[in-house]
C-alpha positions in Angstrom: -0.1 0.1 0.0 2.9 2.5 0.3 2.7 5.7 -1.1 4.4 9.1 0.0 2.6 11.5 -2.1 -0.4 12.0 -4.4 -0.6 12.7 -8.0 1.7 13.2 -10.4 4.3 14.5 -7.3 4.7 10.7 -6.1 8.1 10.0 -7.9 9.3 13.4 -6.8 8.4 12.8 -2.9 10.5 9.6 -3.0 13.4 11.3 -4.5 13.0 14.4 -1.9 12.6 11.9 1.1 15.6 10.0 0.0 17.8 13.5 -0.3 16.4 14.2 3.4 17.9 11.3 5.2 20.1 13.7 7.1 18.4 16.4 8.0 14.8 15.5 9.4 14.6 18.9 11.6 14.7 21.9 8.9 11.9 23.5 10.9 9.8 23.3 14.3 6.4 21.5 14.0 5.1 24.1 16.4 5.9 26.9 14.0 4.3 25.1 11.3 1.2 24.4 13.0 0.8 28.1 14.1 1.4 29.1 10.4 -1.5 26.7 9.0 -4.0 27.4 12.0 -3.7 31.3 11.5 -4.4 31.1 7.9 -8.3 31.2 7.1 -7.4 29.3 3.7 -6.6 26.3 5.9 -9.7 26.5 8.3 -11.6 23.5 7.0 -8.6 21.0 7.7 -9.5 22.1 11.5 -12.8 22.1 12.3 -15.0 18.9 13.2 -15.7 16.5 10.4 -19.7 16.3 10.0 -20.8 13.3 7.7 -22.8 14.6 5.0 -26.8 14.2 5.5 -27.1 11.7 2.4 -24.3 9.3 3.5 -24.9 6.3 4.7 -22.1 5.3 6.5 -19.8 7.6 8.8 -16.7 5.9 7.8 -15.0 5.4 4.5 -14.6 2.2 3.3 -11.5 0.1 3.0 -9.9 0.8 -0.4 -7.9 -2.4 -1.1 -9.3 -2.2 -4.8 -8.4 1.3 -5.3 -4.9 0.4 -4.2 -4.4 -2.4 -6.6 -5.5 0.0 -9.3 -2.9 2.5 -8.2 -0.3 -0.2 -8.4 -1.4 -1.4 -11.8 -1.3 2.2 -13.3 2.2 2.7 -11.6 4.0 -0.9 -12.3 7.2 0.6 -13.3 10.2 -0.8 -11.1 11.3 3.3 -11.4 8.0 4.6 -9.6 9.5 4.3 -6.1 13.1 4.6 -5.1 14.9 2.6 -2.9 14.6 3.9 0.9 18.0 3.5 2.0 17.4 6.4 4.7 15.5 3.6 6.5 18.8 2.0 7.5 19.8 5.3 9.1 16.7 6.1 10.8 16.3 2.7 12.2 19.8 1.2 12.9 18.4 -1.6 14.7 17.7 -3.1 11.3 21.3 -3.5 9.4 22.4 -4.0 12.9 20.1 -7.2 14.0 22.1 -10.2 14.6 21.0 -13.9 14.8 19.0 -14.3 11.5 16.8 -11.7 12.1 13.1 -11.8 10.3 11.1 -8.9 9.3 7.7 -8.4 8.4 7.1 -5.6 6.0 3.3 -4.8 6.2 2.3 -3.0 2.9 5.5 -3.6 0.9 4.8 -2.0 -2.6 7.2 -2.8 -5.0 10.0 -3.3 -2.6 11.6 -0.6 -2.6 12.2 -1.1 1.6 13.0 -4.6 1.1 15.8 -3.8 -1.4 17.5 -1.7 1.3 16.7 -4.5 4.2 17.9 -7.4 2.3 20.9 -5.2 1.0 22.1 -4.2 4.6 22.6 -7.4 6.0 22.8 -11.3 4.9 21.5 -12.4 8.1 17.9 -11.0 7.6 14.7 -12.5 5.8 12.1 -10.2 4.8 8.4 -11.3 4.7 6.4 -9.1 2.9 2.4 -8.2 2.5 0.5 -6.5 0.0 -3.1 -6.5 -0.9 -2.1 -6.4 -4.7 -0.9 -9.6 -6.3 0.6 -7.5 -9.1 2.7 -5.6 -6.7 4.2 -8.6 -5.0 5.0 -9.8 -8.4 6.9 -6.7 -9.5 8.6 -6.6 -5.9 9.5 -10.0 -6.6 10.9 -9.2 -10.1 12.9 -6.0 -8.8 14.2 -7.6 -5.8 15.4 -10.7 -7.8 16.9 -8.7 -10.4 18.9 -6.2 -8.1 22.6 -7.0 -8.2 24.4 -7.5 -5.2 21.7 -9.2 -3.1 21.6 -13.3 -2.9 17.6 -13.5 -2.3 17.4 -17.4 -1.9 15.0 -18.0 0.7 15.4 -14.6 2.0 12.3 -12.7 0.6 9.1 -14.3 1.2 6.1 -12.4 -0.2 2.6 -13.1 0.3 -1.0 -11.4 -0.5 -2.8 -10.3 1.9 -5.1 -7.1 2.6 -3.7 -5.9 6.1 -7.2 -4.2 6.8 -9.7 -7.0 5.9 -7.7 -10.3 7.0 -5.5 -11.9 9.6 -2.4 -13.0 9.1 -1.4 -16.6 8.1 -0.8 -19.1 11.1 2.6 -19.8 9.5 4.1 -16.6 10.4 3.2 -17.4 14.1 0.7 -20.2 14.9 -1.4 -20.4 17.9 0.6 -23.0 19.3 3.5 -20.7 19.6 1.6 -17.8 21.0 -0.2 -19.9 23.5 1.6 -23.1 24.2 -1.5 -24.6 26.0 -3.7 -24.4 22.9 -2.8 -26.1 19.6 -4.3 -25.1 16.5 -3.5 -26.8 13.0 -2.4 -24.1 10.5 -4.6 -23.8 7.3 -1.5 -23.8 4.9 2.4 -25.0 5.1 4.2 -23.1 2.7 7.1 -24.7 0.8 10.1 -22.8 2.9 9.1 -24.3 6.0 10.2 -27.8 6.9 7.7 -30.6 7.3 8.1 -30.8 11.2 8.3 -26.7 11.4 5.0 -25.5 12.7 5.7 -22.0 12.0 8.7 -19.4 11.4 8.4 -18.5 15.0 7.2 -15.1 15.2 8.9 -11.8 13.9 12.2 -9.7 15.4 10.7 -6.7 13.8 7.7 -5.2 12.0 7.9 -2.3 9.7 4.7 0.0 9.0 6.2 2.6 6.5 3.5 4.9 4.9 1.1 1.9 5.3 -1.3 2.8 8.3 -2.5 5.9 6.8 -3.7 4.0 3.6 -6.7 2.3 5.7 -9.6 3.7 7.4 -9.0 5.2 10.9 -11.6 2.9 12.4 -9.8 -0.2 11.2 -6.1 0.8 12.7 -6.6 -0.4 16.2 -7.5 -4.1 15.0 -4.6 -3.8 12.4 -2.2 -2.8 14.6 -3.3 -5.5 17.5 -2.9 -8.3 15.0 0.6 -7.1 13.8 1.6 -7.3 17.5 0.0 -11.0 17.3 2.8 -12.0 15.5 5.7 -10.2 16.8 8.0 -11.6 19.1 8.2 -10.9 23.0 10.9 -8.1 23.0 10.4 -7.5 19.2 10.3 -3.9 17.8 7.5 -2.3 15.8 9.2 0.3 13.6 6.9 3.0 12.1 6.9 6.1 9.8 3.9 8.0 8.2 2.6 11.0 7.4 2.4 13.8 10.2 -0.2 16.6 10.8 -0.2 19.7 8.5 2.3 17.7 5.9 2.3 19.6 2.3 0.1 16.7 1.2 -2.8 17.2 3.5 -3.1 20.8 3.0 -3.1 20.2 -0.6 -6.5 18.2 -0.3 -10.1 20.4 -0.7 -12.7 20.4 1.4 -14.9 17.6 -0.3 -12.0 15.2 -0.3 -12.6 15.2 3.7 -13.8 12.0 4.8 -13.2 12.1 8.2 -11.2 14.1 11.0 -7.7 14.5 9.5 -8.6 11.7 6.8 -9.0 12.4 3.2 -9.6 10.4 0.1 -7.8 11.3 -3.3 -9.4 11.0 -6.5 -8.3 7.5 -7.4 -10.4 6.4 -4.3 -7.0 5.7 -2.0 -7.1 7.0 1.5 -4.8 9.1 3.4 -4.7 9.9 7.1 -2.4 12.4 8.9 -1.1 11.8 12.2 -0.6 13.6 15.3 2.4 12.0 17.9 -0.6 11.7 20.7 -2.5 9.7 18.0 0.2 7.4 17.3 1.0 7.2 21.0 -2.6 6.0 22.0 -2.8 3.7 18.9 0.2 1.6 19.9 -0.1 1.9 23.8 -3.7 0.4 23.3 -2.0 -2.6 21.4 0.5 -3.1 24.6 3.4 -1.6 22.9 5.9 0.5 25.1 7.1 3.6 23.3 11.1 3.9 22.6 11.1 7.0 20.1 8.4 9.2 18.7 8.9 12.7 17.1 8.0 14.8 14.0 10.4 14.7 10.9 10.4 18.2 9.6 12.1 18.3 6.3 12.2 21.3 3.8 12.7 20.2 -0.1 12.6 22.0 -3.8 10.7 20.8 -6.5 13.4 20.7 -8.6 10.9 21.3 -12.0 9.3 24.5 -10.4 11.6 25.5 -7.8 8.9 25.3 -5.4 9.3 24.8 -1.7 7.9 22.3 0.0 7.6 21.6 3.7 7.1 17.8 4.3 5.9 16.3 7.8 6.4 12.5 9.0 5.9 10.8 12.2 8.8 8.7 13.1 8.3 6.0 15.9 10.0 2.9 17.5 7.6 0.9 19.9 8.7 -2.5 21.5 6.6 -5.6 22.6 7.2 -6.1 26.3 9.3 -9.3 27.0 7.2 -11.9 28.5 
């Protein structure tokens, strides 16, 4: 599901972020907040959201098909850029030991997985996405990337995290609860015959994924991610922050909830505050290690326009058992 910008700016956004890896505090978020909230042109972003009288539902519907269509339209391997900055933002990943297992939720075409696999030969990436076409493209890109031996190290699987639960082979119920055994429904070829599951994840990455699903579904999505995370494991989070440039571009009719918007192609985007992220992950039983706004100034090379980008960076840990 991963995406970092709307419309024709998507590719440029990837470039901007890749170049912003060493300077994530170009301005203060509180200063931007004051600027936005004092501008009448942005007042509709701040007002309480009221469901239109003609609407039959108070929440936007999950947009799996919209994302599948999105990825079909942008199938080029050049569309997303490799996210090397994540290795510096989350140094626990390349420095992990003992053959770490990483679950990437909403992997897109592999722009994060490539960096992870390149960083260490002891890393195995399990990657899910709601788009079969996208997973095939990710596998193609990663298989053809020089310098990466992916034999048994990249395991993509089809799943809509907003609607489905993770397969038992990631972490079966027997491993979650030794007193209750349940036979898994599938046995992937990479598991040994006597192996019940892969034993849970050491890391889970949610990179520009959570914002793409309806806000009402976020708590259950996070809970099921935590269910396949090992005790002591880390959930690494990066997503849109409140008052990011892309939020301010949305028009009034594109609001579908409080801080929640729908693009013309049907895909969703939510913009987080630190408090919202903190509440969501704490409710799922995770312990906060890091949580901050990343505020980056960048320039569009085509038109010279300055852009103020805001992302939320977070690290959370599942308490040791």
